[in-house]
DRENTI-102366 format. One line per 3 residues: their letters; for each residue x, y, z of N, C-alpha, C, O, CB. Coordinates in steps of 0.05 Angstrom, whole numbers, plus 5000, padded with zeros to 4 digits. Glycine has a CB too. Layout:
A	X,Y,Z,X,Y,Z,X,Y,Z,X,Y,Z,X,Y,Z  ...
END
This chain:
MLL	5017,4976,5009,4998,5008,4997,5029,5030,5002,5053,5031,5010,4958,5024,5029  4999,5051,4985,5027,5073,4985,5026,5078,5016,5015,5064,5034,5023,5109,4963  5041,5106,5019,5055,5105,5040,5017,5136,5049,5004,5136,5070,5102,5114,5036
RTY	5011,5156,5022,4994,5167,5022,4958,5156,5030,4937,5165,5040,5002,5174,5001  4969,5134,5018,4940,5117,5025,4931,5112,5045,4908,5113,5053,4937,5094,5017  4956,5103,5061,4944,5089,5099,4937,5116,5106,4916,5121,5119,4975,5072,5130
ILN	4956,5140,5094,4953,5160,5110,4916,5176,5121,4905,5189,5139,4973,5179,5093  4910,5162,5086,4886,5180,5090,4855,5156,5107,4837,5162,5122,4876,5195,5049  4864,5131,5096,4850,5123,5107,4846,5116,5135,4824,5108,5143,4849,5111,5095
TAE	4875,5119,5158,4876,5122,5179,4859,5147,5187,4842,5149,5204,4900,5119,5185  4869,5165,5170,4852,5192,5180,4823,5187,5181,4810,5196,5200,4856,5217,5161  4811,5171,5159,4787,5164,5158,4769,5163,5182,4751,5178,5190,4788,5142,5148
KFK	4783,5136,5193,4792,5116,5209,4781,5130,5241,4763,5124,5258,4829,5111,5203  4803,5153,5238,4802,5169,5273,4777,5189,5267,4767,5200,5287,4840,5193,5285  4768,5193,5246,4744,5216,5238,4725,5201,5256,4722,5205,5280,4733,5220,5200
EAG	4709,5179,5236,4694,5161,5247,4693,5156,5272,4672,5155,5284,4698,5143,5239  4714,5153,5282,4716,5136,5314,4709,5160,5326,4701,5153,5349,4749,5119,5328  4707,5186,5325,4704,5206,5341,4717,5203,5355,4709,5191,5375,4684,5212,5351
LFY	4745,5211,5354,4775,5214,5372,4775,5234,5380,4763,5251,5368,4801,5213,5360  4794,5243,5412,4801,5277,5407,4823,5277,5396,4835,5259,5384,4803,5297,5433  4830,5307,5401,4855,5319,5382,4857,5339,5413,4840,5342,5431,4845,5340,5339
GHG	4881,5350,5412,4898,5361,5435,4920,5355,5444,4922,5363,5468,4889,5362,5453  4939,5344,5436,4960,5333,5451,4979,5333,5423,4992,5314,5414,4952,5301,5470  4979,5354,5415,5000,5362,5395,4988,5365,5362,4995,5377,5342,5024,5337,5397
TDS	4969,5349,5368,4948,5349,5340,4927,5357,5348,4916,5357,5370,4940,5323,5326  4918,5368,5320,4882,5388,5323,4863,5371,5290,4846,5381,5274,4889,5443,5315  4872,5352,5291,4854,5341,5270,4854,5313,5261,4876,5302,5266,4857,5356,5248
PLD	4836,5297,5248,4846,5261,5247,4866,5261,5229,4878,5240,5227,4823,5237,5234  4873,5278,5217,4889,5279,5192,4925,5281,5201,4941,5264,5195,4877,5307,5173  4932,5303,5214,4953,5307,5237,4953,5282,5255,4970,5265,5255,4946,5334,5255
DAV	4937,5283,5267,4942,5251,5281,4948,5226,5262,4969,5215,5271,4913,5240,5297  4942,5218,5248,4952,5201,5229,4984,5205,5220,5004,5191,5220,4933,5204,5205  4979,5226,5214,5001,5234,5198,5027,5225,5226,5047,5210,5223,4996,5272,5185
YLV	5020,5239,5248,5028,5233,5268,5044,5209,5279,5068,5208,5284,5012,5237,5276  5026,5189,5283,5027,5166,5292,5050,5158,5261,5073,5152,5268,4993,5150,5298  5046,5159,5230,5059,5138,5208,5079,5146,5210,5097,5130,5211,5052,5135,5178
YST	5087,5178,5213,5114,5187,5199,5134,5178,5235,5157,5169,5237,5112,5233,5183  5113,5186,5262,5142,5176,5284,5138,5139,5284,5157,5128,5294,5137,5192,5328  5121,5126,5277,5130,5096,5275,5145,5092,5254,5155,5070,5258,5108,5076,5274
LGI	5152,5099,5236,5173,5099,5217,5195,5112,5214,5212,5107,5197,5165,5103,5200  5196,5129,5229,5224,5144,5232,5217,5164,5210,5237,5165,5195,5253,5126,5226  5200,5180,5204,5194,5191,5171,5205,5220,5184,5197,5222,5207,5153,5189,5153
GFD	5223,5246,5173,5215,5267,5174,5191,5281,5165,5177,5280,5145,5230,5274,5168  5192,5296,5188,5164,5316,5189,5151,5339,5163,5129,5349,5160,5170,5337,5216  5180,5339,5148,5179,5354,5124,5181,5339,5097,5195,5348,5078,5200,5372,5125
LDF	5166,5315,5097,5159,5294,5081,5138,5298,5071,5122,5284,5084,5159,5272,5091  5123,5315,5046,5095,5309,5037,5084,5288,5038,5101,5279,5022,5090,5313,5016  5074,5274,5041,5062,5239,5045,5046,5245,5014,5050,5227,4997,5032,5230,5082
ERS	5024,5273,5006,5015,5270,4989,5029,5267,4952,5021,5257,4931,5000,5286,4997  5054,5282,4958,5072,5272,4936,5091,5244,4928,5101,5236,4907,5089,5289,4937  5089,5234,4955,5114,5218,4965,5093,5183,4945,5070,5177,4944,5120,5218,5016
DRV	5107,5176,4937,5110,5150,4928,5117,5126,4937,5113,5104,4926,5121,5152,4913  5127,5128,4955,5132,5104,4977,5113,5083,4985,5089,5085,4992,5138,5115,5003  5129,5062,4982,5110,5030,4989,5109,5026,5006,5130,5014,5004,5116,5004,4984
LLM	5102,5022,5031,5096,5012,5059,5096,4976,5057,5079,4962,5047,5063,5026,5069  5119,4968,5071,5120,4940,5072,5116,4927,5090,5117,4939,5111,5137,4931,5068  5107,4891,5091,5090,4888,5104,5101,4886,5132,5084,4872,5142,5077,4870,5095
NEL	5117,4890,5147,5127,4896,5169,5111,4921,5182,5095,4922,5201,5155,4901,5163  5122,4943,5160,5120,4966,5168,5083,4965,5177,5074,4973,5198,5133,4989,5142  5067,4954,5157,5042,4958,5159,5030,4936,5189,5013,4939,5207,5030,4951,5126
EIL	5050,4915,5181,5033,4907,5212,5039,4918,5240,5024,4911,5259,5038,4878,5218  5058,4936,5244,5076,4939,5262,5052,4980,5265,5049,4995,5284,5120,4933,5247  5043,4980,5236,5019,5011,5240,4995,5006,5248,4981,5021,5261,5010,5028,5213
EAR	4987,4975,5237,4955,4966,5245,4955,4960,5267,4933,4963,5278,4942,4945,5233  4978,4950,5284,4976,4946,5319,4980,4977,5328,4964,4980,5346,5006,4924,5336  4995,5002,5323,4990,5026,5332,4961,5035,5331,4951,5046,5351,5006,5043,5318
VEQ	4943,5030,5305,4925,5052,5296,4904,5031,5311,4883,5034,5297,4923,5063,5259  4900,5017,5326,4887,5002,5333,4884,4998,5364,4866,4987,5377,4894,4984,5319  4907,5010,5372,4904,5018,5403,4905,5038,5401,4905,5047,5424,4920,5010,5423
RLR	4906,5061,5383,4894,5087,5386,4859,5091,5373,4843,5109,5379,4916,5108,5370  4856,5077,5362,4821,5071,5364,4815,5057,5379,4797,5067,5393,4807,5061,5343  4821,5033,5384,4803,5020,5421,4814,5021,5449,4804,5007,5467,4798,4986,5424
DRK	4832,5036,5451,4843,5046,5476,4841,5080,5479,4846,5092,5500,4875,5037,5477  4834,5089,5462,4835,5117,5457,4868,5129,5474,4869,5147,5490,4801,5132,5472  4885,5117,5469,4916,5135,5474,4916,5151,5453,4912,5149,5429,4947,5118,5474
PVA	4926,5181,5478,4944,5196,5461,4968,5189,5439,4983,5171,5446,4953,5209,5477  4973,5199,5418,4992,5185,5396,5011,5183,5409,5024,5162,5412,4998,5198,5370  5017,5208,5420,5054,5211,5434,5058,5198,5454,5079,5196,5466,5066,5241,5445
YIV	5032,5185,5463,5045,5156,5480,5043,5125,5470,5054,5105,5479,5030,5154,5509  5024,5127,5449,5037,5103,5432,5073,5096,5425,5091,5081,5433,5023,5108,5403  5068,5124,5399,5097,5127,5390,5117,5134,5418,5139,5138,5409,5098,5154,5366
GKA	5117,5137,5440,5143,5152,5454,5153,5173,5460,5169,5178,5477,5158,5150,5448  5136,5198,5435,5154,5214,5438,5133,5244,5427,5111,5244,5414,5185,5204,5421  5148,5263,5437,5126,5292,5427,5140,5306,5428,5162,5303,5439,5100,5303,5442
WFC	5129,5335,5414,5141,5353,5399,5135,5370,5417,5113,5374,5427,5133,5359,5372  5159,5384,5424,5156,5420,5434,5172,5440,5434,5193,5432,5444,5152,5425,5459  5172,5474,5426,5186,5479,5415,5207,5477,5399,5227,5492,5402,5186,5483,5421
GHA	5204,5451,5373,5210,5450,5354,5231,5422,5365,5240,5406,5349,5219,5477,5342  5233,5421,5385,5256,5389,5401,5235,5367,5409,5213,5372,5420,5278,5399,5440  5248,5336,5401,5233,5312,5412,5238,5312,5437,5258,5323,5445,5239,5287,5400
FDV	5224,5301,5450,5219,5292,5481,5204,5270,5483,5180,5271,5475,5205,5312,5500  5216,5248,5493,5210,5222,5504,5194,5226,5525,5198,5243,5542,5232,5206,5512  5171,5209,5525,5131,5213,5536,5126,5188,5548,5139,5171,5536,5103,5218,5507
DER	5113,5179,5563,5100,5166,5578,5082,5164,5586,5067,5174,5569,5105,5165,5588  5068,5158,5605,5036,5151,5614,5059,5158,5647,5045,5153,5666,5013,5107,5603  5083,5165,5654,5085,5182,5674,5083,5208,5681,5081,5218,5703,5098,5178,5679
VLI	5085,5218,5656,5094,5255,5657,5065,5258,5627,5056,5241,5611,5146,5268,5641  5057,5291,5631,5039,5295,5609,5053,5297,5587,5076,5303,5583,5024,5316,5610  5036,5292,5573,5041,5304,5550,5053,5336,5538,5035,5351,5529,5021,5299,5544
PRS	5072,5342,5537,5078,5370,5521,5065,5378,5511,5057,5363,5493,5093,5374,5505  5047,5409,5510,5026,5415,5501,5023,5454,5508,5004,5466,5498,5005,5392,5515  5036,5462,5519,5047,5486,5534,5045,5503,5519,5062,5503,5501,5072,5486,5544
PIA	5020,5531,5516,5025,5547,5503,5057,5568,5509,5070,5582,5493,5001,5558,5504  5059,5565,5528,5092,5583,5543,5111,5571,5523,5132,5582,5525,5106,5571,5583  5111,5549,5499,5119,5545,5472,5125,5569,5461,5145,5574,5447,5101,5533,5458
ELI	5105,5585,5468,5112,5611,5443,5125,5634,5456,5135,5653,5445,5082,5627,5426  5125,5630,5482,5144,5655,5497,5168,5643,5501,5188,5657,5504,5133,5667,5528  5170,5619,5503,5207,5605,5496,5216,5607,5463,5239,5600,5457,5210,5562,5504
QNR	5204,5614,5449,5210,5613,5423,5220,5648,5413,5234,5659,5396,5180,5601,5408  5206,5655,5433,5201,5690,5422,5224,5701,5446,5237,5721,5440,5157,5708,5427  5231,5688,5475,5250,5696,5486,5240,5714,5516,5251,5724,5535,5266,5712,5464
FRP	5220,5711,5510,5196,5722,5539,5204,5754,5524,5201,5772,5540,5209,5713,5590  5212,5762,5502,5202,5785,5501,5165,5800,5495,5145,5790,5484,5221,5790,5483  5169,5825,5506,5190,5840,5519,5179,5841,5547,5171,5860,5560,5196,5869,5505
MLE	5180,5809,5554,5175,5816,5595,5208,5823,5598,5216,5845,5606,5163,5776,5623  5227,5797,5588,5254,5807,5595,5268,5822,5583,5266,5825,5559,5270,5791,5597  5276,5829,5590,5298,5855,5575,5335,5840,5567,5345,5840,5544,5303,5888,5609
CPP	5348,5829,5589,5357,5815,5583,5360,5788,5590,5346,5783,5610,5368,5824,5581  5376,5765,5580,5373,5736,5571,5371,5734,5609,5379,5749,5627,5404,5718,5548  5359,5711,5608,5354,5701,5642,5388,5688,5645,5398,5687,5623,5322,5669,5648
ETV	5407,5678,5667,5429,5673,5678,5417,5646,5690,5430,5627,5682,5442,5696,5696  5389,5635,5715,5371,5625,5722,5354,5616,5717,5336,5633,5715,5366,5630,5730  5346,5591,5712,5317,5589,5708,5306,5562,5722,5318,5541,5723,5311,5589,5676
LDL	5277,5565,5733,5269,5542,5747,5244,5536,5729,5231,5553,5716,5262,5546,5781  5241,5513,5731,5222,5497,5715,5209,5480,5733,5217,5457,5738,5235,5479,5692  5180,5495,5750,5174,5479,5768,5154,5473,5767,5137,5490,5768,5177,5484,5788
CCG	5145,5441,5764,5120,5422,5764,5136,5412,5736,5121,5414,5717,5082,5435,5762  5161,5403,5730,5180,5401,5705,5165,5380,5684,5168,5379,5660,5212,5388,5714  5147,5364,5700,5134,5332,5684,5164,5317,5668,5185,5308,5676,5102,5343,5650
SGC	5154,5321,5644,5176,5312,5617,5206,5328,5620,5228,5319,5616,5161,5323,5580  5197,5357,5632,5223,5383,5628,5221,5401,5606,5239,5418,5603,5254,5371,5621  5203,5401,5591,5200,5400,5565,5205,5433,5567,5221,5446,5552,5172,5385,5552
LGI	5190,5443,5585,5192,5482,5594,5221,5485,5603,5230,5506,5595,5166,5496,5627  5246,5465,5624,5256,5482,5627,5286,5464,5606,5308,5474,5603,5254,5491,5661  5280,5443,5597,5301,5444,5571,5295,5459,5551,5315,5464,5537,5304,5419,5557
SCA	5274,5470,5543,5275,5489,5511,5289,5500,5522,5311,5494,5515,5250,5506,5495  5288,5521,5545,5284,5548,5556,5330,5541,5556,5347,5556,5547,5255,5553,5598  5333,5519,5567,5360,5519,5567,5370,5513,5540,5394,5508,5544,5370,5501,5587
LEF	5365,5510,5508,5367,5506,5486,5365,5530,5480,5385,5543,5471,5354,5489,5476  5348,5539,5483,5337,5567,5470,5360,5593,5489,5369,5614,5478,5293,5572,5479  5365,5587,5515,5389,5608,5527,5414,5587,5536,5418,5573,5556,5375,5628,5559
VDA	5430,5590,5513,5452,5573,5510,5472,5588,5535,5494,5577,5533,5466,5573,5475  5474,5607,5555,5485,5609,5572,5470,5607,5602,5483,5608,5623,5496,5628,5566  5443,5602,5600,5434,5589,5631,5433,5571,5640,5429,5551,5627,5417,5589,5639
RVE	5434,5570,5665,5428,5551,5682,5410,5538,5688,5401,5551,5707,5432,5555,5695  5394,5515,5685,5374,5512,5691,5367,5492,5709,5383,5473,5710,5363,5513,5673  5350,5492,5720,5338,5475,5745,5302,5463,5744,5281,5473,5752,5341,5499,5772
VSD	5307,5446,5735,5278,5422,5735,5277,5408,5758,5294,5392,5766,5278,5397,5711  5245,5418,5773,5238,5404,5791,5216,5395,5801,5201,5414,5803,5244,5411,5802  5202,5371,5810,5171,5357,5813,5177,5343,5841,5197,5339,5854,5161,5331,5784
VSA	5158,5340,5843,5147,5333,5870,5152,5291,5860,5155,5275,5878,5105,5351,5876  5151,5285,5842,5146,5256,5822,5173,5254,5823,5188,5273,5820,5131,5256,5787  5183,5222,5830,5204,5216,5813,5202,5210,5791,5222,5215,5777,5215,5201,5820
DCL	5173,5193,5775,5177,5187,5767,5176,5208,5739,5181,5198,5717,5171,5168,5776  5170,5231,5742,5171,5254,5726,5206,5265,5725,5215,5278,5707,5147,5277,5739  5218,5258,5742,5244,5267,5741,5255,5242,5728,5277,5245,5716,5257,5277,5769
EVA	5244,5216,5728,5263,5210,5712,5267,5211,5683,5288,5208,5670,5266,5191,5718  5234,5217,5671,5228,5226,5645,5251,5246,5639,5268,5246,5621,5199,5238,5642  5248,5265,5661,5259,5288,5660,5296,5292,5649,5305,5306,5632,5253,5296,5690
TGN	5311,5271,5669,5327,5256,5658,5344,5247,5635,5367,5250,5629,5320,5246,5661  5322,5235,5623,5324,5223,5597,5325,5247,5577,5343,5252,5561,5298,5202,5591  5308,5258,5581,5308,5286,5571,5330,5301,5554,5338,5308,5532,5306,5301,5593
IRR	5334,5299,5592,5372,5315,5589,5387,5311,5575,5400,5327,5562,5392,5312,5607  5387,5279,5574,5413,5269,5568,5412,5264,5541,5432,5260,5528,5420,5245,5582  5386,5264,5531,5383,5263,5501,5385,5288,5485,5388,5287,5460,5358,5253,5494
HDL	5384,5315,5501,5396,5338,5495,5418,5350,5502,5421,5374,5503,5384,5351,5499  5440,5326,5508,5464,5342,5525,5460,5353,5532,5468,5373,5521,5481,5352,5522  5450,5355,5548,5450,5377,5577,5457,5370,5595,5459,5387,5613,5428,5388,5588
IGR	5462,5346,5602,5479,5337,5635,5506,5357,5647,5529,5360,5638,5495,5301,5630  5495,5367,5666,5511,5384,5675,5505,5408,5669,5521,5423,5682,5532,5381,5669  5482,5428,5650,5475,5453,5651,5446,5448,5665,5438,5463,5683,5475,5467,5621
VQC	5435,5431,5658,5407,5423,5679,5404,5401,5698,5404,5377,5695,5383,5418,5664  5401,5418,5721,5388,5401,5745,5365,5389,5750,5343,5401,5749,5387,5413,5763  5369,5364,5756,5342,5359,5778,5345,5354,5796,5363,5343,5809,5325,5342,5777
TKS	5313,5369,5805,5316,5361,5845,5286,5355,5844,5270,5364,5829,5326,5395,5875  5282,5334,5869,5263,5332,5868,5242,5346,5905,5242,5342,5930,5265,5302,5856  5229,5362,5884,5206,5371,5907,5184,5390,5910,5176,5406,5893,5217,5380,5926
DLF	5174,5386,5937,5142,5391,5934,5145,5422,5926,5162,5436,5938,5120,5385,5966  5130,5434,5907,5140,5461,5891,5163,5474,5906,5185,5466,5899,5115,5485,5887  5162,5487,5921,5195,5502,5932,5205,5492,5953,5225,5502,5962,5196,5532,5940
ASL	5197,5475,5963,5209,5458,5992,5233,5450,5990,5245,5450,6012,5196,5432,6001  5244,5442,5972,5271,5432,5977,5285,5455,5959,5305,5448,5946,5277,5398,5967  5275,5482,5957,5301,5494,5933,5296,5525,5955,5288,5547,5949,5289,5497,5883
ADK	5306,5511,5988,5311,5527,5994,5340,5552,5991,5359,5545,5977,5304,5517,6009  5341,5579,6003,5351,5594,5983,5363,5608,5962,5379,5627,5961,5353,5596,5984  5344,5588,5938,5353,5597,5918,5344,5614,5895,5321,5611,5888,5359,5580,5911
KYD	5356,5629,5884,5341,5651,5866,5345,5638,5836,5360,5621,5828,5355,5685,5868  5322,5657,5823,5338,5650,5801,5308,5681,5785,5288,5690,5794,5340,5602,5790  5324,5685,5758,5318,5697,5740,5289,5698,5730,5273,5717,5729,5332,5690,5726
LIV	5288,5667,5721,5259,5667,5712,5256,5634,5717,5270,5614,5715,5253,5679,5676  5218,5644,5728,5203,5616,5737,5178,5611,5714,5157,5623,5707,5187,5619,5774  5192,5587,5707,5167,5575,5692,5151,5550,5709,5162,5536,5726,5178,5562,5662
SNP	5127,5549,5700,5108,5532,5712,5088,5532,5697,5077,5552,5689,5101,5537,5736  5077,5500,5691,5048,5495,5683,5044,5474,5702,5050,5451,5696,5040,5487,5651  5033,5480,5730,5023,5465,5748,5003,5448,5741,4992,5446,5719,5016,5478,5765
PYV	4999,5431,5766,4961,5417,5760,4947,5441,5765,4958,5455,5782,4944,5389,5787  4932,5447,5757,4906,5467,5754,4876,5467,5746,4858,5484,5748,4911,5482,5739  4877,5437,5737,4852,5419,5740,4826,5411,5761,4834,5393,5775,4863,5400,5738
SLA	4801,5418,5767,4790,5408,5792,4783,5380,5778,4785,5372,5755,4764,5428,5808  4770,5368,5806,4774,5327,5806,4741,5337,5781,4734,5326,5760,4765,5296,5858  4731,5357,5794,4695,5353,5780,4703,5359,5745,4691,5345,5729,4663,5388,5797
DVE	4721,5378,5736,4736,5380,5707,4751,5351,5697,4743,5336,5679,4762,5406,5709  4768,5347,5709,4788,5313,5708,4756,5292,5701,4756,5277,5681,4809,5301,5755  4738,5293,5715,4725,5276,5703,4701,5272,5676,4686,5255,5666,4719,5270,5721
TLP	4708,5298,5674,4700,5303,5647,4717,5311,5618,4709,5317,5596,4685,5321,5651  4739,5309,5626,4746,5306,5600,4746,5287,5583,4726,5273,5583,4762,5312,5599  4763,5282,5569,4755,5264,5534,4767,5244,5545,4781,5253,5564,4771,5274,5497
AEY	4767,5215,5542,4780,5191,5556,4808,5197,5536,4807,5179,5519,4761,5153,5553  4831,5214,5530,4839,5215,5520,4868,5233,5534,4891,5229,5526,4822,5218,5503  4864,5244,5548,4861,5249,5583,4864,5239,5601,4883,5241,5617,4845,5253,5594
QHE	4841,5222,5603,4846,5199,5620,4872,5185,5626,4871,5174,5648,4834,5181,5611  4888,5183,5616,4920,5173,5603,4935,5176,5624,4949,5161,5638,4935,5191,5577  4928,5205,5625,4948,5223,5635,4951,5227,5659,4930,5235,5669,4947,5244,5626
PKL	4972,5223,5679,4976,5222,5701,4972,5237,5726,4990,5248,5738,4992,5217,5699  4936,5236,5738,4930,5241,5750,4936,5264,5772,4920,5281,5779,4928,5225,5750  4965,5260,5782,4970,5281,5792,4994,5307,5782,5012,5319,5794,4973,5270,5813
ALL	4987,5308,5763,4996,5321,5737,4978,5351,5741,4984,5374,5747,4986,5299,5706  4948,5333,5733,4926,5347,5726,4912,5359,5757,4906,5383,5756,4906,5327,5708  4908,5346,5778,4892,5360,5802,4905,5378,5817,4928,5383,5822,4882,5342,5820
SGE	4879,5389,5824,4896,5419,5846,4869,5421,5852,4850,5420,5836,4915,5456,5830  4866,5425,5882,4839,5429,5902,4835,5469,5897,4851,5485,5887,4851,5415,5947  4813,5471,5908,4801,5506,5912,4790,5502,5885,4794,5521,5870,4828,5539,5916
GGL	4777,5483,5877,4767,5486,5843,4784,5493,5812,4779,5504,5790,4747,5511,5845  4813,5475,5831,4834,5487,5811,4861,5506,5819,4885,5507,5813,4818,5503,5793  4846,5519,5835,4868,5543,5841,4891,5531,5858,4914,5537,5852,4855,5570,5860
AIP	4885,5514,5881,4901,5517,5899,4930,5522,5895,4942,5543,5901,4897,5499,5911  4943,5498,5884,4971,5501,5869,4982,5520,5853,5006,5524,5851,4975,5484,5855  4960,5537,5840,4972,5565,5826,4978,5582,5850,5000,5591,5853,4951,5582,5804
LEI	4957,5588,5869,4953,5614,5886,4983,5600,5912,4996,5616,5925,4908,5619,5903  4987,5574,5913,5012,5572,5932,5037,5583,5916,5053,5597,5928,5019,5539,5941  5040,5577,5883,5058,5588,5885,5061,5612,5875,5084,5622,5872,5072,5576,5879
LRQ	5035,5628,5868,5044,5655,5872,5044,5675,5902,5046,5699,5904,5028,5668,5854  5041,5659,5918,5049,5662,5949,5079,5660,5955,5093,5675,5968,5034,5639,5967  5085,5637,5943,5123,5625,5941,5140,5639,5925,5161,5648,5935,5129,5593,5928
AGS	5134,5642,5898,5157,5653,5882,5166,5685,5889,5186,5692,5878,5148,5650,5851  5157,5699,5900,5176,5722,5903,5201,5718,5917,5222,5730,5913,5163,5743,5916  5194,5692,5941,5219,5697,5955,5245,5692,5935,5265,5706,5934,5220,5677,5980
YLN	5237,5664,5916,5250,5654,5904,5257,5668,5872,5260,5653,5853,5239,5632,5907  5261,5697,5868,5261,5704,5845,5276,5730,5848,5270,5748,5863,5235,5704,5834  5292,5729,5836,5325,5758,5839,5305,5783,5834,5283,5780,5824,5360,5759,5802
PGG	5310,5796,5839,5309,5831,5846,5300,5836,5804,5315,5830,5785,5358,5851,5862  5275,5846,5802,5269,5833,5759,5263,5809,5761,5272,5799,5740,5300,5830,5733  5257,5799,5768,5259,5770,5765,5233,5760,5754,5217,5766,5771,5265,5756,5792
LLI	5218,5746,5731,5189,5746,5728,5185,5716,5734,5202,5699,5738,5178,5757,5698  5157,5714,5734,5150,5683,5746,5128,5678,5719,5117,5699,5714,5131,5682,5785  5120,5659,5701,5119,5655,5675,5087,5630,5696,5093,5607,5704,5158,5642,5652
LEV	5067,5636,5699,5057,5606,5709,5025,5607,5688,5009,5625,5684,5049,5605,5755  5027,5587,5680,4993,5569,5666,4972,5566,5683,4980,5557,5705,4995,5535,5656  4952,5570,5682,4923,5570,5695,4899,5553,5685,4879,5543,5694,4913,5597,5694
GLG	4911,5557,5664,4885,5557,5646,4861,5558,5644,4853,5581,5648,4882,5545,5638  4846,5546,5639,4814,5551,5640,4802,5560,5664,4778,5566,5666,4800,5527,5634  4828,5562,5693,4832,5569,5716,4832,5605,5716,4830,5616,5738,4859,5555,5725
AEA	4833,5618,5693,4847,5655,5699,4823,5667,5703,4820,5687,5717,4866,5675,5670  4801,5653,5688,4777,5674,5705,4771,5677,5742,4766,5696,5758,4746,5660,5695  4775,5647,5744,4769,5652,5769,4797,5661,5788,4792,5673,5808,4756,5626,5779
LCQ	4814,5658,5784,4845,5663,5795,4835,5701,5790,4843,5715,5808,4882,5644,5770  4823,5712,5773,4823,5737,5772,4806,5753,5792,4811,5773,5805,4817,5742,5747  4777,5732,5788,4765,5734,5812,4771,5739,5840,4772,5761,5852,4757,5717,5813
RVP	4776,5710,5849,4797,5714,5877,4813,5726,5886,4812,5729,5910,4808,5703,5882  4834,5738,5870,4857,5765,5881,4850,5774,5851,4861,5766,5830,4899,5758,5891  4827,5795,5856,4824,5821,5834,4852,5840,5828,4866,5843,5808,4800,5844,5848
EIP	4851,5855,5862,4872,5862,5873,4904,5859,5854,4919,5878,5851,4871,5846,5898  4908,5839,5845,4922,5842,5827,4938,5839,5797,4937,5818,5784,4925,5842,5837  4952,5860,5789,4945,5863,5755,4964,5850,5753,4988,5855,5759,4944,5892,5737
FLW	4950,5821,5738,4972,5796,5723,4975,5810,5695,4962,5829,5687,4956,5757,5719  4993,5799,5683,4990,5818,5648,4995,5782,5635,5015,5767,5632,5029,5855,5636  4958,5778,5628,4953,5748,5603,4969,5756,5583,4975,5779,5576,4917,5741,5586
MDF	4975,5731,5574,4991,5728,5553,4971,5716,5521,4958,5696,5522,5016,5707,5564  4973,5733,5500,4968,5731,5475,4978,5712,5466,5000,5705,5473,4974,5747,5463  4964,5697,5448,4980,5672,5425,4977,5684,5408,4965,5705,5408,4970,5641,5418
AQG	4991,5672,5387,4987,5682,5358,4990,5655,5348,4990,5652,5324,5008,5706,5345  4992,5636,5361,4993,5599,5356,4968,5588,5371,4969,5563,5372,5024,5582,5371  4951,5598,5381,4929,5597,5398,4931,5590,5431,4948,5606,5440,4914,5579,5385
GDG	4924,5579,5445,4925,5581,5475,4924,5603,5491,4932,5625,5484,4945,5572,5483  4910,5595,5523,4915,5622,5530,4908,5611,5561,4901,5587,5564,4896,5649,5515  4911,5628,5584,4902,5621,5609,4936,5615,5617,4944,5594,5629,4876,5594,5611
VLA	4953,5638,5607,4976,5644,5621,4990,5674,5631,4987,5694,5618,4992,5632,5604  5005,5674,5657,5009,5695,5659,5023,5699,5663,5038,5679,5663,5001,5705,5666  5040,5731,5673,5057,5737,5673,5073,5767,5700,5075,5791,5695,5053,5737,5647
IRA	5083,5750,5730,5086,5770,5739,5106,5774,5751,5111,5754,5764,5070,5775,5749  5123,5793,5755,5150,5804,5765,5148,5798,5790,5126,5792,5801,5156,5833,5761  5180,5798,5808,5184,5800,5832,5169,5813,5854,5154,5803,5871,5203,5807,5831
EEL	5177,5839,5850,5159,5861,5860,5141,5860,5869,5132,5860,5892,5152,5875,5848  5127,5857,5830,5096,5849,5842,5085,5831,5865,5066,5835,5880,5083,5837,5823  5102,5807,5862,5087,5796,5885,5093,5796,5907,5084,5780,5923,5082,5776,5884
HRY	5114,5818,5912,5123,5814,5944,5100,5842,5959,5091,5843,5982,5168,5822,5951  5094,5865,5932,5079,5875,5940,5046,5878,5943,5030,5894,5954,5088,5885,5935  5046,5848,5924,5009,5844,5924,5008,5819,5948,4986,5811,5954,4992,5829,5886
REY	5028,5809,5958,5024,5783,5985,5010,5785,6001,5007,5766,6016,5043,5776,6002  5002,5800,6005,4976,5805,6022,4947,5799,6018,4928,5799,6033,4975,5827,6026  4950,5796,5992,4917,5793,5983,4920,5753,5971,4905,5741,5956,4905,5825,5947
LI	4938,5747,5981,4951,5722,5970,4940,5707,5999,4924,5688,5996,4990,5724,5962  4946,5713,6018,4949,5703,6042,4915,5684,6041,4909,5671,6061,4955,5730,6066
END
């Protein structure tokens, strides 16, 4: 069978099955391309519609098993192929970590301009999961020292593998920490965080694809705001003067503004889609801390 025929047929199967997309793709066709190209090691610059490549029998057997897994289990393609893309870089992923998809990627690629006037020398990726935020910052800011931290040892194992994958051993450090608990006396120019921010009620209504992701990385109390609020309470003490916190709260943005209307969060706009990401400086975190208590 021709590569292009197989991809189009697979996309039609995905469409008919009513799968959900949002873990790196947004359509049945993109999902089919992601699965086939990643499985066969094909570069994403290949236009399958113009390709005359013929799939071999052993390739078809592997692909059919993975397509069936996508259809039967509703497992996201990134978990099936063990790889996700973020900021143009490949990351190893499995069901111990969230699949990278944060809109913070766009901020990294824009070097956090205009919020940051100078490249950060020290960066913390808090609640790092696969390490995609911190590692992408390290690849963008080649002179920066980066720390990635998470409460989950499983996450840190995956993150360590990704640090090794991108040849960043020595410049990116892994730390097991429940938020800032194990980061005493450390200061950073930039803290980026995509923490758990989904309420239990919302998690239970998510499509089946999200049920494969670790609940620890999704769930937060107080309607999803407990962990983001705790980060806001503490982050100022871990930022250098002029330092910046970038925090993703997703659909909790409106609830956060209602909870602390006194704080002038700067909400990011994204050309590539996404919302619910705020920026706030160290001085503002100190100034408005009383409203977070």
